[in-house]
C-alpha positions in Angstrom: 17.6 -30.4 1.0 15.5 -33.4 2.2 13.4 -35.5 -0.1 10.3 -33.9 1.4 11.7 -30.4 0.8 12.6 -31.3 -2.7 9.1 -32.4 -3.4 7.7 -29.2 -1.9 9.9 -27.1 -4.1 8.8 -29.1 -7.1 5.2 -28.7 -6.2 5.7 -24.9 -5.9 7.3 -24.8 -9.4 4.1 -26.6 -10.7 1.9 -23.7 -9.4 4.2 -20.8 -10.0 4.3 -19.4 -13.5 7.4 -20.5 -15.5 9.8 -17.9 -16.8 8.6 -18.7 -20.3 5.0 -18.2 -19.3 5.9 -14.8 -17.7 7.7 -13.7 -20.8 4.7 -14.7 -22.9 2.5 -12.8 -20.5 4.8 -9.7 -20.9 4.2 -9.8 -24.6 0.4 -9.8 -24.2 0.4 -7.2 -21.4 2.6 -4.8 -23.4 -0.5 -4.2 -25.6 -2.2 -2.4 -22.7 0.2 -1.1 -20.1 2.7 1.8 -19.9 6.3 1.0 -19.1 6.4 2.9 -15.8 9.6 4.8 -14.8 12.1 3.6 -12.3 13.4 6.5 -10.2 16.4 6.6 -7.8 15.9 8.1 -4.3 18.9 9.8 -2.6 16.9 10.4 0.6 15.9 6.8 1.0 19.4 5.6 0.0 20.7 7.7 2.9 18.3 6.0 5.3 19.0 2.5 4.0 22.7 2.8 3.3 22.4 1.4 -0.3 21.0 2.7 -3.6 17.2 2.7 -3.7 15.1 2.5 -6.9 11.4 3.3 -7.0 9.3 1.4 -9.5 6.5 3.8 -10.2 3.3 1.7 -10.8 1.4 4.6 -9.3 1.9 6.1 -12.7 0.5 3.0 -14.5 -2.6 3.2 -16.6 -5.7 2.9 -14.2 -3.3 4.1 -11.5 -1.9 0.7 -10.4 -0.2 -2.6 -11.3 -3.6 -4.4 -11.3 -4.1 -3.8 -15.0 -1.3 -6.3 -15.7 -3.0 -9.3 -14.1 -6.5 -8.2 -15.3 -5.5 -7.8 -18.9 -3.5 -11.0 -19.0 -6.4 -13.0 -17.6 -9.0 -11.4 -19.9 -6.8 -11.8 -22.9 -6.7 -15.5 -22.5 -10.4 -16.0 -22.4 -12.0 -18.0 -25.3 -14.4 -16.5 -27.7 -17.3 -18.2 -25.9 -16.1 -16.8 -22.5 -15.7 -13.3 -23.9 -19.3 -13.5 -25.2 -20.5 -14.3 -21.7 -18.8 -11.2 -20.3 -16.8 -10.8 -17.1 -17.6 -9.8 -13.5 -15.4 -8.8 -10.6 -15.7 -7.5 -7.1 -13.5 -4.7 -5.8 -13.4 -1.5 -3.9 -10.9 0.1 -6.2 -7.7 -0.9 -8.2 -8.9 -4.4 -9.3 -12.2 -2.9 -10.4 -10.5 -0.3 -12.6 -8.0 -2.9 -14.0 -10.8 -5.3 -15.1 -13.0 -2.5 -16.4 -10.1 -1.0 -18.5 -9.0 -4.4 -19.8 -12.5 -5.4 -20.7 -12.9 -2.1 -22.7 -9.7 -2.7 -24.5 -10.6 -6.3 -25.4 -14.2 -5.5 -26.3 -15.7 -7.6 -23.5 -18.8 -6.6 -21.4 -17.8 -6.0 -17.8 -19.9 -5.8 -14.6 -18.2 -4.7 -11.5 -19.6 -5.0 -8.0 -18.3 -2.4 -5.5 -19.2 -1.8 -1.8 -21.8 0.9 -1.1 -19.1 3.0 0.6 -16.6 2.8 -2.3 -14.6 6.1 -2.8 -16.3 8.3 -5.4 -13.2 8.8 -7.5 -12.7 5.0 -7.8 -16.4 4.5 -8.6 -16.3 7.2 -11.3 -13.1 5.9 -12.8 -14.5 2.3 -13.0 -17.7 3.5 -14.6 -15.7 5.7 -16.9 -13.9 2.8 -18.4 -17.3 1.5 -19.5 -18.2 -1.1 -16.9 -21.6 -1.6 -15.5 -21.0 -0.8 -11.8 -23.3 -2.2 -9.1 -23.0 -0.9 -5.5 -23.9 -3.8 -3.3 -23.1 -4.6 0.4 -21.4 -2.7 3.2 -18.4 -5.0 3.3 -16.2 -6.6 0.6 -17.4 -10.1 1.6 -21.0 -9.0 0.8 -19.8 -7.4 -2.5 -17.8 -10.4 -3.4 -20.7 -12.8 -2.7 -23.0 -10.7 -4.9 -20.4 -10.9 -7.8 -20.1 -14.6 -7.5 -23.9 -15.0 -7.4 -24.1 -12.8 -10.5 -21.6 -15.1 -12.3 -23.5 -18.2 -11.4 -26.8 -16.6 -12.5 -25.7 -15.2 -15.8 -22.6 -17.3 -16.8 -20.3 -14.3 -16.7 -16.6 -15.2 -16.0 -15.6 -14.2 -12.5 -12.2 -12.5 -12.4 -10.5 -13.0 -9.0 -8.2 -10.2 -7.8 -5.1 -12.4 -7.1 -5.6 -16.1 -6.7 -5.5 -17.3 -10.3 -2.5 -18.5 -12.4 -3.1 -15.9 -15.2 -3.4 -13.1 -12.8 -0.2 -14.0 -11.0 1.6 -14.4 -14.4 0.4 -10.9 -15.4 1.6 -9.3 -12.2 5.0 -11.2 -12.6 5.7 -9.1 -15.7 6.5 -6.3 -13.3 9.3 -8.4 -11.9 10.9 -8.7 -15.3 10.9 -4.9 -15.7 12.3 -4.3 -12.3 15.1 -6.8 -12.9 16.1 -5.1 -16.1 15.7 -1.5 -15.1 17.4 -1.8 -11.7 20.3 -3.8 -13.2 19.6 -7.0 -11.2 18.9 -5.6 -7.8 20.0 -7.4 -4.6 16.6 -6.8 -2.9 13.1 -6.2 -4.0 10.5 -4.8 -1.6 6.8 -5.5 -2.6 3.5 -4.8 -0.9 1.3 -7.8 0.0 -2.4 -8.0 0.3 -3.8 -11.3 -1.1 -0.4 -12.0 -2.5 -0.8 -11.8 -6.3 1.8 -9.1 -6.9 4.4 -10.6 -4.5 3.9 -14.1 -5.8 4.3 -12.9 -9.4 7.3 -10.7 -8.8 9.1 -13.3 -6.7 8.4 -16.0 -9.3 9.9 -13.8 -12.1 13.0 -12.5 -10.3 13.9 -15.7 -8.6 13.9 -17.6 -11.8 15.6 -14.9 -13.8 18.3 -14.7 -11.1 18.8 -18.4 -11.2 19.3 -18.3 -15.0 22.0 -15.6 -14.5 23.6 -17.4 -11.6 22.7 -14.6 -9.2 20.7 -14.3 -5.9 17.9 -11.9 -5.1 16.1 -11.3 -1.9 12.4 -10.5 -1.9 10.8 -8.9 1.0 7.0 -8.6 1.4 5.3 -5.8 3.4 1.9 -5.8 5.0 0.0 -3.3 7.1 0.2 -4.3 10.7 -3.6 -4.0 11.1 -4.2 -6.5 8.2 -1.3 -8.9 8.2 -2.5 -12.4 7.4 0.7 -13.7 5.9 3.0 -13.8 9.0 0.7 -16.1 11.0 -0.2 -18.1 7.9 3.5 -18.7 7.1 4.2 -19.7 10.7 1.3 -22.2 10.6 2.2 -23.5 7.1 -1.2 -22.9 5.6 -3.5 -19.9 4.8 -5.3 -18.7 7.9 -8.3 -16.3 8.2 -7.2 -13.6 10.6 -9.1 -10.7 12.2 -8.2 -7.4 10.6 -8.8 -3.9 11.8 -9.2 -0.6 10.0 -6.1 0.6 8.2 -5.3 3.4 5.8 -3.8 0.8 3.5 -7.2 -0.6 2.5 -5.9 -1.7 -0.8 -3.9 -4.5 0.9 -6.4 -5.3 3.7 -7.0 -9.0 3.0 -8.0 -11.3 5.8 -6.8 -14.5 4.2 -4.1 -15.4 1.7 -5.0 -17.0 -1.5 -4.2 -20.8 -1.9 -2.1 -20.3 -4.9 -0.4 -17.1 -3.8 0.4 -18.6 -0.4 2.1 -21.6 -1.9 4.4 -19.4 -4.1 5.1 -16.8 -1.4 6.0 -19.5 1.1 8.8 -20.7 -1.0 9.9 -17.7 -3.1 9.6 -14.7 -0.7 12.4 -14.5 1.8 10.7 -12.4 4.5 7.4 -10.7 5.3 7.4 -7.6 7.6 4.7 -5.3 8.8 4.4 -1.5 9.2 2.0 0.6 11.2 -0.5 3.2 9.8 1.7 6.0 11.3 4.7 4.7 9.5 2.7 4.4 6.2 1.4 8.0 6.6 5.0 9.2 7.3 6.1 7.5 4.1 3.5 9.2 2.0 4.7 12.6 3.2 8.2 11.6 2.4 7.3 10.5 -1.1 5.3 13.7 -1.8 8.1 16.0 -0.5 11.2 14.1 -1.7 10.1 12.5 -4.9 7.0 14.5 -5.9 5.0 11.3 -6.2 1.4 10.8 -5.2 1.1 7.2 -3.9 -1.8 5.5 -2.2 -1.2 4.1 1.4 -1.1 0.4 0.2 1.5 1.4 -2.4 3.8 3.2 0.1 4.3 0.3 2.5 7.7 -0.6 1.0 9.0 2.9 1.7 7.5 2.8 5.2 9.5 -0.5 5.7 12.7 1.4 4.9 11.9 4.4 7.0 10.9 2.4 10.0 13.9 0.1 9.9 11.8 -3.0 9.2 14.0 -3.6 6.2 17.7 -3.0 6.7 20.6 -2.6 4.3 20.8 -5.5 1.9 22.4 -4.1 -1.2 20.9 -2.4 -4.2 17.1 -2.2 -3.5 14.1 -1.8 -5.6 10.8 -0.7 -4.0 7.5 -1.2 -5.8 5.1 1.8 -5.5 2.1 -0.4 -6.4 -0.6 2.3 -6.9 -1.6 5.9 -6.8 -5.3 5.9 -6.5 -6.0 7.8 -3.4 -9.2 9.9 -2.6 -8.1 13.6 -2.1 -10.0 13.7 1.2 -8.2 10.7 2.4 -4.9 12.2 1.3 -5.6 15.3 3.4 -6.2 13.2 6.5 -3.2 10.9 5.8 -0.8 13.8 5.2 -2.0 15.4 8.5 -1.3 12.0 10.3 2.0 11.8 8.6 3.1 15.2 9.8 2.0 14.4 13.4 3.8 11.0 13.3 7.0 12.8 12.2 6.4 15.5 14.9 6.3 18.2 12.3 2.8 19.1 13.5 2.1 19.3 17.2 -1.1 19.6 19.2 -0.3 20.6 22.7 -2.6 21.1 25.7 -1.4 23.5 28.4 -3.3 24.2 31.6 -2.7 27.7 32.9 -4.1 30.4 35.1 -7.1 32.3 33.7 -5.6 35.8 33.6 -4.6 38.2 30.9 -1.3 37.9 29.0 -0.8 34.1 29.2 -1.4 33.4 25.6 1.0 36.2 24.6 3.8 34.9 26.8 3.3 31.3 25.5 3.4 32.6 21.9 6.6 34.5 22.5 8.2 31.3 23.9 7.2 29.2 20.9 8.3 32.0 18.4 11.7 32.3 20.1 12.1 28.5 19.5 11.4 29.1 15.8 8.1 27.1 15.8 4.9 28.5 14.2 1.5 28.6 15.8 -1.3 27.8 13.4 -4.4 27.4 15.6 -5.4 28.1 19.2 -8.3 26.8 21.2 -9.5 27.5 24.8 -11.5 25.3 27.2 -12.8 25.7 30.7 -14.6 22.4 30.8 -11.9 19.9 31.8 -12.8 18.6 35.2 -9.1 18.1 36.0 -8.6 21.9 35.9 -8.8 24.1 38.8 -11.7 26.5 39.1 -9.4 29.5 38.1 -7.6 27.6 35.3 -8.2 27.2 31.7 -6.7 24.8 29.2 -5.3 26.1 25.9 -4.8 23.8 22.9 -2.1 25.0 20.6 -1.5 23.6 17.1 2.1 24.4 15.9 4.5 23.5 13.1 7.9 22.1 14.0 10.9 20.8 12.0 10.8 17.3 13.4 11.3 15.3 16.6 14.4 17.1 17.8 12.9 20.5 17.2 9.5 19.5 18.8 11.3 18.4 22.0 13.2 21.8 22.1 9.9 23.6 22.0 8.4 21.5 24.7 11.5 21.9 26.9 11.4 25.7 26.5 7.7 25.7 27.6 8.5 23.5 30.6 11.5 25.7 31.6 9.0 28.6 31.7 6.9 26.7 34.2 4.2 25.3 31.9 3.0 21.7 31.7 2.6 21.0 28.0 0.9 17.7 27.1 1.2 16.4 23.5 -2.2 15.3 22.0 -2.2 12.5 19.5 
């Protein structure tokens, strides 16, 4: 290590919570949180080639790990700060964490949420006793309104990730994982703004060092909202353009200053996963583990299924939250089934004469697939004047079976085209 690298490491230790601080935070946070279960997953272990443990923060109070950082931050406020109340901006999990923590500690809370916030998250936040204000169409607008409220009223602004107390609170999850998974070799953690990853990495790296062990920490971001890979390459937090993603809980355009510094030196690798891979992970979690997980909370499982993370010993995966709108879940499950080729939409041009649908249905049935919906169209300009196009929705058993069905249709002289 060069003198410059040694100084960088020392600087990181100055901003990262110490092991003693994390242990103190764990004592405070224990007043409000549940000790969530750690489950093993045989199906994921078969994919990865090593034992896989799932840390189920989707079963945490308020439905996510966010209660840890929020409660720790609020518990450290002075009496004068508590009297002024707190304010936060969030579209979901941070809002609920702050609202719940404020109720438990007897602090007045005002939460700003975007106008389009999901109804279940809005109702849950208000149900914890917070005054919820719907302001702005984007998070930036909502966040600006919360900051303006803090400046106008003196309320203490509670950031979602970029604060030492918040990071120390999230770090308590790392201590639990280290104990419950018997000092895992690898920990996979979702990354948005970086509070969870910074905290968990701080905790497990320091605990591993005390015990003379090594642990690998891998962060996962949604491909459509991945600010950390370019920021790490540049050596500083960058504002990057993000596009729509089902993992809205980790869609953050710029890393935090504090969290970036910790992740830069304590997280070994950051990988990305696509929305289709996340959707497939949600379906696997529902079917194989019977767990309801929000898209942002499933990115670690998506990283295993997609091969973005390969075998690296006993592995713990953080399921960071379970707050998903039922309507969103319906769409995501559908997307996951399509992504895994268990639900196919196929367009087939054919002659407009009797008996064609019956023949196609027989071919599909003989291949042991199941037709669930059929639509006709005569309005595609690519069709001949005496042709129609039939759209068939069918259930298959996966990629190999789907290809068998398509091959049977081609062998019969049809030209099936899979519609995404």
